[in-house]
C-alpha positions in Angstrom: 13.2 0.8 -29.7 15.3 3.4 -27.8 14.7 6.2 -30.3 10.9 5.9 -29.9 11.1 6.8 -26.1 11.3 10.6 -25.7 11.5 11.6 -22.1 13.0 14.7 -20.4 14.8 14.8 -17.1 11.7 16.0 -15.2 9.6 13.2 -16.7 12.3 10.7 -16.0 12.5 11.8 -12.3 8.7 11.5 -12.0 8.9 8.1 -13.7 11.4 6.7 -11.2 9.5 8.1 -8.2 6.3 6.5 -9.5 8.2 3.3 -10.0 9.4 3.4 -6.4 5.9 4.0 -5.1 4.6 1.3 -7.3 7.2 -1.1 -6.0 6.2 -0.3 -2.4 2.6 -1.1 -3.2 3.2 -4.4 -4.9 5.5 -5.6 -2.2 3.0 -5.0 0.6 6.0 -5.3 3.0 5.6 -7.0 6.4 7.6 -7.0 9.6 9.4 -10.2 8.7 10.4 -9.1 5.1 7.6 -10.8 3.1 6.6 -9.7 -0.3 2.9 -10.7 -0.5 0.0 -10.2 1.9 1.3 -12.7 4.4 0.2 -13.6 7.9 1.7 -13.1 11.4 3.1 -16.5 12.1 6.8 -16.7 11.4 7.7 -20.4 10.5 11.3 -20.0 11.6 10.8 -18.4 15.0 10.2 -21.3 17.3 12.7 -24.1 18.0 12.1 -27.7 17.4 11.0 -28.6 21.0 9.1 -25.3 21.6 6.0 -26.9 20.2 6.0 -29.3 23.2 4.6 -27.9 26.5 7.2 -27.9 29.3 6.7 -29.0 32.9 4.6 -26.7 35.2 6.3 -23.4 36.1 7.0 -19.8 34.9 9.3 -19.3 31.9 11.0 -16.3 30.3 11.8 -16.8 26.6 13.7 -14.5 24.4 13.7 -15.0 20.7 15.9 -13.0 18.3 15.2 -13.4 14.6 17.1 -12.0 11.6 15.8 -12.3 8.1 17.8 -11.2 5.0 17.0 -11.4 1.3 17.8 -9.8 -2.1 15.5 -12.1 -4.1 11.8 -11.5 -5.0 9.8 -14.3 -6.6 6.7 -14.0 -8.8 3.7 -16.3 -8.8 5.6 -18.9 -10.9 8.7 -18.9 -8.7 10.8 -16.8 -11.1 13.0 -14.0 -10.0 11.5 -10.5 -10.3 14.2 -8.3 -11.7 12.2 -5.4 -13.2 8.8 -3.7 -13.1 6.9 -1.7 -15.8 6.1 1.9 -15.1 4.3 3.7 -17.9 6.3 3.5 -21.2 9.5 2.2 -19.6 10.9 -0.8 -17.8 12.7 -0.2 -14.5 15.4 -2.6 -13.2 15.2 -3.6 -9.6 18.0 -4.2 -7.1 16.3 -5.1 -3.8 17.9 -5.6 -0.4 15.7 -6.4 2.7 16.9 -6.9 6.2 14.7 -7.4 9.2 15.6 -8.0 12.9 13.1 -8.6 15.6 13.4 -9.5 19.4 10.4 -11.3 20.9 10.4 -11.4 24.8 7.8 -14.0 25.9 6.3 -15.0 29.2 5.0 -18.5 29.5 3.0 -19.9 32.4 2.4 -23.7 32.6 0.0 -24.5 35.4 -0.9 -27.7 37.2 -4.6 -27.3 36.3 -6.3 -29.9 34.2 -8.9 -29.1 31.4 -10.4 -32.1 29.8 -7.5 -34.1 31.2 -4.9 -31.8 29.6 -2.3 -29.6 31.2 -3.2 -25.9 30.8 -0.7 -23.2 29.8 -0.8 -19.6 28.4 1.7 -17.1 27.1 2.1 -13.6 25.8 4.8 -12.1 23.5 5.6 -8.5 22.6 8.0 -8.3 19.6 10.0 -5.2 18.8 12.6 -4.7 16.2 13.8 -3.0 13.0 12.8 -3.4 9.4 15.1 -2.2 6.7 14.2 -2.0 3.0 16.5 -0.8 0.2 15.9 -0.7 -3.5 17.9 0.7 -6.4 15.9 1.6 -9.5 17.3 2.3 -12.9 15.9 2.5 -16.5 16.8 -0.5 -18.5 17.5 1.7 -21.5 19.5 4.3 -19.5 21.3 2.4 -16.7 23.4 5.3 -15.6 20.2 7.3 -14.6 18.3 6.0 -11.6 17.3 6.5 -8.0 17.7 4.7 -4.7 15.1 3.9 -2.1 16.1 3.4 1.5 13.6 3.0 4.4 14.0 1.8 7.9 11.7 1.6 10.9 12.2 0.6 14.6 9.4 -0.1 17.1 6.9 -2.5 18.6 5.4 -5.2 16.5 1.9 -6.7 16.9 1.2 -8.3 20.4 0.7 -12.0 20.5 -1.5 -13.6 23.2 -2.1 -17.3 23.6 -4.7 -17.6 26.3 -5.4 -21.3 25.7 -2.7 -24.1 25.3 -3.7 -27.7 26.2 -1.4 -30.7 26.2 -2.1 -34.4 26.7 0.6 -36.9 27.6 0.5 -40.5 26.4 3.7 -42.0 27.7 6.4 -41.1 25.1 4.0 -38.9 23.1 2.5 -35.5 23.7 -0.5 -34.1 21.8 -1.4 -30.4 22.1 -3.7 -27.7 20.7 -3.9 -24.0 21.2 -5.6 -20.7 20.3 -3.8 -17.4 19.9 -4.6 -13.9 18.7 -2.4 -11.1 17.2 -3.3 -7.6 18.3 -2.3 -4.9 15.8 -0.4 -2.3 17.9 2.7 -2.1 15.7 3.4 0.7 13.2 1.5 0.2 10.0 0.7 2.6 7.1 -0.7 1.1 4.0 1.9 1.0 1.2 4.9 1.8 3.4 7.9 -0.5 3.1 9.1 -0.1 6.7 6.0 -1.3 8.6 6.8 -3.2 11.8 3.2 -4.4 12.3 0.7 -5.9 9.8 -2.3 -3.6 10.5 -4.7 -6.5 11.1 -6.1 -8.9 13.7 -5.2 -12.5 13.2 -6.7 -15.7 14.9 -4.2 -18.6 15.2 -5.1 -22.2 15.8 -2.4 -24.8 16.4 -2.3 -28.6 16.7 0.9 -30.4 17.5 2.4 -33.7 18.3 5.8 -34.8 19.8 7.1 -38.3 20.0 10.1 -39.2 22.2 12.0 -42.2 20.9 13.4 -43.0 24.3 11.9 -42.6 27.8 14.7 -40.0 28.7 13.4 -37.8 25.9 16.8 -37.6 24.3 15.4 -37.9 20.8 12.3 -35.9 19.9 10.3 -36.0 16.6 7.9 -33.0 16.3 5.2 -31.8 14.0 3.0 -28.7 14.3 0.2 -27.4 12.1 -0.7 -23.6 12.3 -3.8 -22.1 10.7 -4.3 -18.3 10.5 -7.5 -16.4 9.9 -6.9 -12.7 9.1 -9.2 -9.7 9.5 -9.2 -6.7 7.1 -6.1 -4.5 7.2 -6.2 -0.9 8.5 -6.7 2.0 6.0 -7.0 -0.3 3.0 -9.7 -2.7 1.6 -7.7 -5.9 1.8 -8.4 -9.0 3.8 -5.4 -11.4 3.3 -6.2 -15.1 2.7 -5.8 -17.6 5.4 -2.4 -19.4 5.8 -1.4 -22.9 6.9 2.1 -23.7 8.1 3.5 -27.2 8.8 6.6 -27.3 11.0 8.5 -30.5 11.6 11.9 -31.4 13.0 14.0 -33.9 14.8 16.1 -33.0 17.9 18.8 -35.0 19.6 20.3 -34.3 23.1 23.9 -35.3 23.6 25.5 -35.2 27.1 28.6 -33.0 27.5 29.2 -33.4 31.2 27.1 -33.5 34.4 26.1 -29.8 34.0 25.6 -29.5 30.2 23.6 -31.1 27.4 24.2 -30.2 23.8 21.4 -30.4 21.2 21.6 -30.9 17.4 18.6 -31.0 15.1 17.1 -30.6 11.6 14.1 -28.3 11.2 11.8 -27.7 8.2 8.5 -26.1 7.3 6.0 -25.5 4.5 3.8 -22.5 4.4 0.9 -22.1 2.0 -1.9 -19.5 1.4 -5.1 -21.5 1.5 -7.8 -18.9 0.6 -7.7 -15.9 -1.7 -7.2 -12.3 -0.7 -10.3 -10.3 -0.6 -11.2 -6.6 -1.0 -11.3 -3.9 -3.7 -7.6 -3.0 -3.1 -6.4 -6.6 -3.4 -4.5 -7.4 -6.6 -4.0 -10.7 -8.3 -6.6 -12.4 -6.1 -6.2 -15.7 -7.7 -2.5 -15.8 -6.9 -1.5 -17.6 -3.6 1.9 -17.4 -2.0 3.9 -20.3 -0.7 7.4 -21.1 0.7 9.4 -24.0 2.1 12.3 -23.9 4.5 14.9 -26.3 5.8 17.8 -25.8 8.2 19.9 -26.8 11.1 19.6 -26.2 14.9 22.2 -26.4 17.6 21.8 -25.6 21.3 23.2 -25.9 24.8 21.3 -26.7 28.0 22.6 -25.8 31.5 21.1 -28.4 33.8 21.4 -26.7 37.2 19.2 -23.8 35.9 17.3 -25.9 33.3 18.1 -23.0 31.0 19.0 -23.2 27.3 20.6 -21.2 24.4 19.7 -22.2 20.9 20.8 -21.1 17.4 19.0 -22.0 14.2 19.5 -21.3 10.5 16.8 -21.9 7.8 17.0 -21.4 4.1 13.9 -20.8 2.0 13.2 -22.6 -1.3 10.3 -23.3 -3.8 9.0 -19.8 -3.1 6.2 -18.2 -5.0 4.8 -14.6 -4.8 7.1 -13.4 -2.0 10.7 -12.9 -1.0 13.1 -15.8 -0.7 15.8 -15.5 1.9 17.5 -16.8 5.0 16.3 -16.9 8.7 18.8 -16.8 11.6 17.5 -17.2 15.2 19.1 -17.0 18.6 16.9 -17.8 21.5 17.2 -18.3 25.3 14.9 -19.9 27.8 15.0 -19.8 31.6 12.5 -20.9 34.2 11.9 -18.8 37.3 
């Protein structure tokens, strides 16, 4: 009951500050706006046909990703609207926005390894993470505090030294290994981290089937498995994650110089193993998320360059934020 809670202004201020700090700790905020101890691989970053290895040459790719959310989900998929701090309950109003640009260099060689075409790439993301939270006592709504953090800088470097692709007529099968190097800003408990503070090994297997010989219609599927190392300055080793991307892409001729593209893309992402370490909480809880959206693009044939836009909406989310991804990417051989 209200009358049983006796608290002065100083105690109230301390309570709200503690609640804010507690909020930061339970969110474990990552560069892509995730609420749990997530991995490096962003399921909405790559376009539908990006999982297929292109023809030999040098390519410059530029990905721009924006993620926005005001919804935090618990382990059962319910909205988290409040947290407990000592004797009181604090209402949450969370607003997360994250923008990242990922310039990427891709080299596809004419070399053969085990009969497969060999390629490699390197990406260096940089961007901004913004986190806002309004905290107020449920019993005294007019008294509260606001939390506003933002950080801009380099993210964790991604290197894929091995990418093999086999062609079987109208089908391509590929596999790759990549590693994330933790150079991005990371301080345990901070809400504005741009990096994740850990090394991650990434293994991919993908397949693409072209319905016609001209490759006008493409059906793609890609599986990504991540193995994470221990995070810096905190005894937490996040559990491994598996992501399944899928999509269908259709080229439509505009004229002799342009092709348009429309497509539907989706993914499922699941935590496979438990978090480890003395600082890990709720070790038996595993996060998950699904996403579905639309893609549209334009290809300029004389340059073989493309510009692609994609929107994806998350659903069936557990133990993390649920939001929307927007991507704008460009690709150009040179």
